[in-house]
N, C-alpha and C positions, 0 to 999 in steps of 0.2 A: 278667591272664594267663588262659589257658584252663584247663579241667579235665583236661588230659592228666596221666596218672600220671607220677610221677618216674622218669626213666631214669638209671642210673648210667653213668659213663664207660666202665667195662669192658664194658658191654652193647652199645656202639655197633656193633661189628663185625657183628652179626647183624641190623642194622636199617636197612641202606642203602635209601634211598627213603622212609623213614617219618618222620613228624613226632614230635619228642620234646621233653620238658621236662627240663632239667638244673638242678641246684641245687648250689652250691658256692662256692669262694673264688677270687678273681683271683690266679692264680699269676704271670702276666706279661702284658704287652701288648707285642707285637712288630710293628714296621712291616714291611709286605710291599708294596713299591712305593708306590702312592698310597693304600693302605688298611691299617688295623691289623688284627692277628690277636689275638684274646683267647684265652689259655690258661686254662682253668678246671680247678680241682682239686676232686675230691670224695674220699670215703674209699676209692674203688676205683682211682683213677688220675687221668689227665688227659684233657681233651677240648679240641679246637681249634675255635673258633667264628669264622667268617668272615662279615662283613656283605656284603650286596650293595654293590658299589662305587658304585652310584648312589644309595644311601640315605645321604644326607649326615647326617641326624640320628643314625642308628645309629653311623656312623663317628665323629662328634663325641662321642657318649656313651662309646664304647669308649676313645677317647683321654683322656677325663677321669677314667677309673677309677684309683683308687689301689690298689696291691697289697694283698691280703688283704681287700678289700671282699667282703661276702657278696652274691651275685647269683643271680637266677633267670632262665633263658634258654630260649627256644623256637626251634626251627628244624627243618630237614630234613637227615637224615643223607646225606652224599655222600662218595665216596672223596676223599682229600686229593691235591692235585697235588704233584709232587716238590718244588718249592721250599718248600712248607709243611712237609714232612717235615724238610727241612734246618733250618727255623726252630725246630722242636721241639728238635733237638739243641742249637741255640744257646741255647735257654731252659732247657736241662738237664731236659727233660721227655721223655726218650726212651722212657719207659714208656707213653706214649700209643700208641694203635693207628694204623692207616693210614686211619681214617675220621674225618671232621670233620663239623661242623654248619654249614650255611648259616643264619646268624642271621636271624630274623624279628622277634623281640621280646626286649627286655632290661629287667629291672627290678632296681635296686639295693635290696635289702631291709635291708642293714646296711652303711652306708658306713664305710670306715676313715677316721677324721678326721685322722690324721697318719701319717707314714711309720713302718714297722715298725722298732723300735729294736734288734732282735737279728738275727744271721745265724749261719750255721754256724761262722763264725770267732770268734764271741763266746765268751769264757770261760764254762765251764759254770755257775759260780755266778751269773753275770748272766743266763744263759738260764733257770736255775731260778727266778729272781725273776719271770720272765714265762713261767711254765710253760704257761699257756694258749695262748701263741703257739708255743712250742717243740713242743707236742704236735701241732700241725697238720702238721708235716713228715711225709711218707709213711712213712719208716722208723720214726718214733715211733708212728704209728698201727698199724703192723705189729706192734710189740712187744705191744700189748694185744689185737690179733686172735689172736696166737700164745698169749698167756696164757689167753685164753678157751678156745681149742682144747685147751690143756694140761689145764685144770681139767675140761673136759667129758670128755676121754679118761680122766682119772683116775677120774671118777665111773662111767664105763662098766665099769671093772674092779670097782670097789667094789660096784656094784649086782649084777653077775654073780656075785660071790663072797659076797653077802649080808652086806655091811657096813652098819652103821647110822650115820647122820650125827648128830653131837652139836654143841651150841654151849655150851661151858663158860663159867663166869663169869670176868670179867677183874679184878674186885676179889677179893683173896685175904686171908685172915686171917693167913697166915704164908708166908714164902718157901719155894720148893722148890729153889732153886739158890743160888749164891753171893750172900751179902748185899751184896757190893760192887757188884752190878749191879741194885740194886732202886730203883724209883721208889716213894717213900712218899707216901701221900695221907691227908688228914684225912677220916675216914669217920664223920660225925656224932659227933665228939668222940673217936673211937677211931682207932688207927693201922691202916691197911690198905695193901696193896701191889698195884701193877699186875702182872698175871700175866707172868712170864718164860717160861712154858710151861704148857700144860694138863696136865702130867704127872700130878699127883695125881688129877685128875678123870678122866683116861683110865683110870687103874688102878681107880678106884671103879667105872667101867663094867664092868670085868672081874669085880670082886667082885659086881656086880649081875646077872651072867649075860647081859649084852648080847653077849658073845662076841667080836664083831669090830666096831670102831668107827673112824670117821675124823672129822676136823675140819679146816676151813680157816678160819683166823681170825687176828686180830692178837695179837702178843706184844710185850713191852716190855723193853728192856735199857738200864739207865743206864750205858752203856759210854762213857767219855770219849774213846775213840780216834777220831780223824778219819782214816779210811783209805778206800780205794776199795771195800772189801767189808764195812764195818760200818755199821749204822744203829741208832737207838734205838727204832724201831718198825718191824716188818716183818710180813709174812704168813707164818705157819707152817702147813705141811701135816702133820698128825699122824695116825698110825695106831697102833692097839693091837689085839692079837689073843691069844686064849686057847688053851689046850691045845697049847702048843708043847713040843718036846723041848729046844730050845736056840735061841740067837740065829741059828743057821744057817737055821732055819725062817723067821724074819723076813726075813733077807736073800734067801731064795728067793722069798718073795712080792714083795719090793721090786723085784728084778731083772726079773721077768716083767711087773710093773705098769709099770715104766719102759719096757720094750721096747714094750709096746702104745702108750704115750703117744707115743714117738718115731716109731713107725710111722704114727700118725695125723698128727702134725705134719709129717713128711716128705711124706706124700701131699697134705696140705692147703696147706702153706706152703713146701715145700722150694725151689721156684723163686724165690719172693719173698725168702726169707731169703738165698739165694745172691746175688740181685741187689742187695739193699740193705745186707747185712752182710758179704758175701763168705764166709759160713760154709756148710759142708756139713753137712746133718743126716744123721748115720749111725745106722742102726738097729743096736743092739748085739746081739752073740751072747750067749746065756745058756748056762751060768751065767757070771756075771762072775768075774774072777780074785779070789782071796782071799789076803791076805798077812798073816801073823801079825806083830804089832808088833815082835817081836824080829828078824824077817827084814827088816822095813822099815828098822830101824836098821843092819843090816848093809849095806844098799844105801847108806844115808847115809854110813856109815864109808868105804865104797869110793869115794864121791864126795868125801870130805874135808870133809863137813859135819857139825857137831856142834850139837845142840839144847841151848841153855844157858838159865840163869835159871829162871823159873817154868815154862817149857815143857819142862824137862829130863825125859826119859822119854816125852814126848808128841811130836807133830809140829808144827813151826812152819810158817809159810806157805811158806818156801823148801823145807823138808823135804817138804811135800806135793807141791810141783812136781817135785822130784827123783824121788820115788817114782813119780809118775804118768808121767814121761818114761821111766823104766826099764821100767815095765809096757808102755807103748805100744811101745817099741823091741823088747822081748823077746817080748811076747805079742800085739802088734798090737791092743790093746784100750784104749778111751778111759776105761773105768771100772775102779776097783779098790776092793774092800772091804779096809780095814785093820782087823784084828780083835784082840781080847784085850788091851785097854788096861790099864795098871797100875791097881790099885784106888785108889791115892792121887790120881789125876787124874780119877777118875770119881765121880759122885754115890753116896752111901751106899746108895741103893735099887737099884743094879745088882747082879745076882747074881754071886758069885765063882765062879771055875772050881773044880770039885771036886778036881782034881789039883794045883792051885796057887792058894792063897787070895790070893796077891799079884796075881793077874790077874782080870779081869772078863769075863763073857760079853757083850762089847760090840763095837761096830764104828763106824767112820765110812766113808762112801762118798765117794771122790774122783772127780771128773769133770773131765778135762782139767786136773788139778792143783789144783782148788778143792774144798774140803769142802762138800758139798751136803746131807749127811744125817748125823745121829748117832742111833744106836739101840742096843738091848741087850735081853737077857732081864732081867726085873725080879725082885727077891727077893720072893716071895709068902708066905714063912713068917714069921709075926709075931715070933717070938722071935729069929730070925736078923736080921731087919730092925731090930728095936730094938737089938740088940747092935752092929750095924754103925753105926747112927746115934750111939749112945753113944760108940763108939770114935772117931768123928769130932768129938766134942764138941757134937753137936746135942742140945739139951734135949728130952727126951721129952714134957714137958707140952704145949708148943705144937703138936706134931705128933700128939698122941694121937688126934685125929679121923681122921687118915690111917692110923695103925696099926690103928684099929678096923675099917677096911675088910677086914682080913685075918684077923680073929678068929672068923669064922663060916664058914670054908671058902672058899678062893679058888683057882682053877686056876692052874697055871703059865702065864705070859703074858709078852709082850714087844712092843716096837714101836719106832717111830722118828719123828723129826721132820725134815722137809725144808724148807729155806728157799726159798720160791718165787722171790724175786728172784735169789738165787744160782743157782738152776736156770736161770733165763732168761739170766743172764750167761754161763753155760757154753754153753747152747744157741745163743746168737747170737754167741759170741766177743766179748762186750763186756767191757771191763776196769774198768768203774766201776758200782757198784750204783745210783748216782743216775740213770743213763741208763735203767734198766729199772723204776724205781719211779714210780708215778703222781705222788705228792708225797712227796719224801724228808724224813725226819726224822733229824737228827743233832745232835751237841752244839752246833753253831753254826747250826742251821736249824730253825725252827718255823713259818715262813711260806713261801709262801702257805698 
């Protein structure tokens, strides 16, 4: 092959009459009269490659191709005739443009040695077994293009507002959340835990004077539930900020941060998201609606829904959906902050409300009925923090290293954690976390 630079399928529209080199996978081989048409797929879309009908060798090469073979092709860009456009629709590649390539040379660089064993109709667990093939589908590629844009846009705000990026350790000497969701590991003869959250170390940063920090990293939850929105390892986006007056300051930052993220996603990927997922990216108005937990339960009462069992006083999945529908119907907003959760269902390190110690200065953010964020103002006064831990039955000895953070002067602070995969679920209107996770981990899956 020549030294032509690689051209992407999406670039062909501006290159009519020029020679190009394309690299990608065989999406389909479709017969067009007495010659085949090769549909090539690359990360940007599809391209139609037509051999000269008199080149018997190229015609034979194309007919011998197996779907998903990796190929490199050279040719000249020309407008497609109308029949070829119809062939694209038949091959379900309507995202290709109206330009094709008259093929001059073809090289198979990675032949598919057997037929692809999965399709869109294959059950998701079987598709996950062959995730490397599943990810080749254009909508799955788009998920990770969107994820990349989301993280870049998040960082734009953090840099503008002088946040510092940290990477906290994932081996921990003591848990900071419920012991029922801990992965315990042997750490050179000692017991250690995989981090459920970087919470303690985010707060250490506040005591260290770093003022505003963020982290994007893995967290681990030994949750035995097999549901469409739970996993045992996921990417958490964490923010902590000092010198706040209340949890409302944290919510104020988050809503303008998310507005910027969705503005960038809409401008960059809005059309592709609509095409592949049928979802509209809406840039939200700020401020987001805020709903006290007591008022959220009034909405549930009116809908005839009662949260029972361990979730009583909290919101269960159906309660979150009902509250979000009410807000969308009454206020026309996809987002809602539910605030002031009861203290008995929040961690001991959340600050209590001054006028009602049974309530915390905390919040969850619901987007389209799915909880994507949990946040709060933290308790920074060491005596109050120790008393709250003791009242919960938390032994002070194992957490003394954490209490020490606050004994030398610590500013009032708060923050939140956002689940990246849940964010993508809501953004793309996808109903299963496995679809938006590169490699899912759950109680029944640890491979590939």
